[in-house]
C-alpha positions in Angstrom: 93.1 115.9 128.4 92.7 111.8 127.0 95.4 111.2 125.1 94.6 109.8 121.6 95.1 106.3 120.4 98.2 106.1 118.0 98.7 103.5 115.0 100.9 103.2 112.3 99.0 101.2 109.2 101.6 99.2 107.1 99.8 98.0 103.4 100.8 97.6 100.5 98.0 98.6 98.6 97.6 102.8 98.9 93.8 103.2 98.8 93.6 100.8 101.6 95.7 102.8 103.5 94.2 105.7 102.3 90.1 104.8 103.3 92.0 103.5 106.8 93.7 106.2 107.6 90.5 108.4 106.8 88.2 106.2 108.8 90.2 106.0 112.0 91.1 109.8 111.8 87.3 110.4 112.0 86.8 108.5 114.8 89.2 110.7 117.1 93.0 108.1 116.6 95.7 109.2 115.7 97.3 108.2 112.5 101.2 108.6 112.9 102.1 107.4 109.6 101.4 104.7 106.9 103.9 103.0 104.6 103.9 100.6 101.4 107.5 99.6 102.8 107.9 97.1 105.6 111.7 98.2 106.5 110.5 101.8 106.4 107.8 101.1 108.5 110.0 99.0 111.4 112.0 102.1 111.3 109.3 104.2 112.3 107.5 101.6 115.0 110.8 101.4 116.4 111.6 104.9 116.2 108.3 106.6 117.6 106.3 103.0 119.4 103.1 103.9 118.6 100.3 102.3 120.2 98.9 99.9 117.7 100.2 98.6 114.3 97.7 98.2 111.9 99.1 96.2 109.1 98.2 93.5 105.9 99.8 90.1 106.3 101.2 90.2 102.8 103.8 92.2 102.6 107.7 93.2 101.0 110.6 92.2 102.3 109.3 91.7 106.2 105.9 89.8 106.1 103.1 90.5 108.9 104.3 86.9 110.7 107.8 88.5 110.9 106.5 92.0 111.3 104.8 91.7 114.5 107.2 89.3 115.7 110.2 92.1 115.7 107.6 94.3 116.9 106.1 92.6 119.7 110.0 91.1 120.5 111.9 94.3 121.1 108.2 97.0 122.1 106.2 94.6 124.4 103.8 97.7 125.0 103.1 97.9 120.9 100.0 95.9 119.9 99.7 94.8 116.4 96.8 93.7 114.4 96.9 91.6 111.4 94.3 92.5 108.3 94.1 89.5 105.4 91.5 88.2 103.5 93.4 84.7 104.4 90.9 82.8 106.8 91.7 79.1 107.3 95.1 77.7 106.6 98.5 78.1 109.1 98.4 81.6 108.8 96.2 83.5 111.1 97.4 80.7 114.0 100.8 81.6 112.8 100.6 85.0 112.9 99.0 84.7 116.6 101.7 82.7 117.8 104.3 85.9 116.6 102.3 87.7 119.0 99.6 89.6 117.1 96.8 90.9 119.7 94.2 90.6 116.5 93.5 88.9 112.9 91.1 90.4 110.8 89.2 89.7 108.2 90.5 92.4 105.5 87.4 92.8 104.4 85.6 93.4 107.7 83.3 96.9 108.4 85.9 99.6 109.3 83.9 99.8 112.4 85.1 96.6 113.9 88.6 97.7 112.9 88.0 100.9 114.8 86.6 98.7 117.9 89.3 96.2 117.6 92.4 98.7 118.2 90.5 100.1 121.6 90.3 96.6 122.5 93.6 95.5 121.9 95.3 98.7 123.2 93.6 97.6 126.4 95.3 94.1 126.5 92.2 92.1 124.9 93.3 89.5 122.2 90.5 88.8 119.3 90.1 87.4 116.3 87.0 87.8 114.2 84.3 85.1 113.6 85.6 84.1 110.4 88.9 83.1 111.4 88.3 81.7 114.8 85.5 79.1 113.2 88.6 78.2 110.9 90.4 77.4 113.5 88.4 76.2 116.1 87.8 73.1 113.2 91.6 72.8 112.2 92.6 72.3 115.9 92.5 68.3 115.2 94.3 68.5 112.2 97.3 71.1 113.0 99.7 68.6 113.9 99.6 67.5 110.0 100.0 71.3 108.6 103.5 70.6 106.2 104.2 74.2 107.2 104.6 73.1 111.0 108.1 72.0 110.6 109.0 75.3 109.8 111.0 78.0 112.0 109.7 81.3 111.8 113.1 82.3 109.8 112.7 79.3 107.1 108.7 80.6 106.7 110.3 83.9 105.8 112.8 82.7 103.6 110.7 79.9 101.8 108.3 83.3 101.3 110.8 85.3 99.5 112.1 82.4 96.9 108.5 81.7 96.2 108.2 85.8 95.5 111.4 85.3 93.3 114.1 87.2 95.3 118.0 85.6 95.3 120.1 84.5 98.1 121.8 87.7 97.6 118.6 89.4 97.5 117.1 87.9 100.8 120.4 87.8 102.8 120.2 91.7 101.9 116.7 92.1 103.1 117.2 90.0 105.9 120.5 91.4 107.3 122.1 87.9 107.1 124.6 86.5 105.4 124.2 84.9 102.0 126.0 81.1 103.7 123.1 81.6 106.4 120.0 82.1 104.1 122.0 79.2 101.9 121.4 77.0 105.1 117.8 77.9 105.8 117.4 77.1 102.2 118.7 73.9 102.2 116.7 73.3 105.8 113.3 73.8 104.6 113.7 72.0 101.5 114.5 69.4 103.5 111.7 69.6 105.4 108.9 69.9 102.8 110.9 67.8 100.4 110.7 70.0 97.6 113.4 69.9 95.1 112.7 73.6 93.3 111.7 76.9 94.2 107.9 75.9 91.5 107.5 72.8 94.1 108.1 75.0 97.1 105.7 78.0 95.6 102.6 75.2 94.8 103.7 73.6 98.7 103.0 77.6 100.1 99.6 77.4 97.9 98.5 74.3 99.8 99.4 75.3 102.8 97.5 78.8 102.5 99.9 81.7 101.7 99.4 83.4 98.7 102.4 84.1 96.8 102.7 87.4 94.8 106.3 87.5 92.7 107.9 90.8 92.8 
């Protein structure tokens, strides 16, 4: 008997997780688990090693970029599909650079999500049409993006600072020392030429990142 495709869902919104689970299971896909907390999700992903992780770009402690990077780095046989309502700006490219296999508009039809889950499990790469169009149009100006100078860790620290986390809280979430987080903060402030968190938030939003306060 052919083994079912196994998936773990990571999404902050309970109704989205419930709807995705219902449709995926109805299509014969095995949903091993669904999580709102990205840290908890990562532990289960490491434990059970599903075929595909279906996650939202905006998560709590570990955002979609970092989740994709960690999973793809540690578990190359597990594919990552990211859902987002951001089709323009730097986010799609950063997600794909982190190792994700697909980037989809969160409002795309469920049938498309199901098709893409099977496609990435076969080793394919997929971008929804709207995202692909924005990426193609923005290729010529990528070097002008203000966030391109940040490392993946610096971007993660920037997003957590923008959401209202203090250095100690970020250190605990990322398993880093407070001194290391402080160093990342100083470097990213210098690179982005910002002097405080409100200016950081404005810069992130201007470059395609929606920031939701904790």
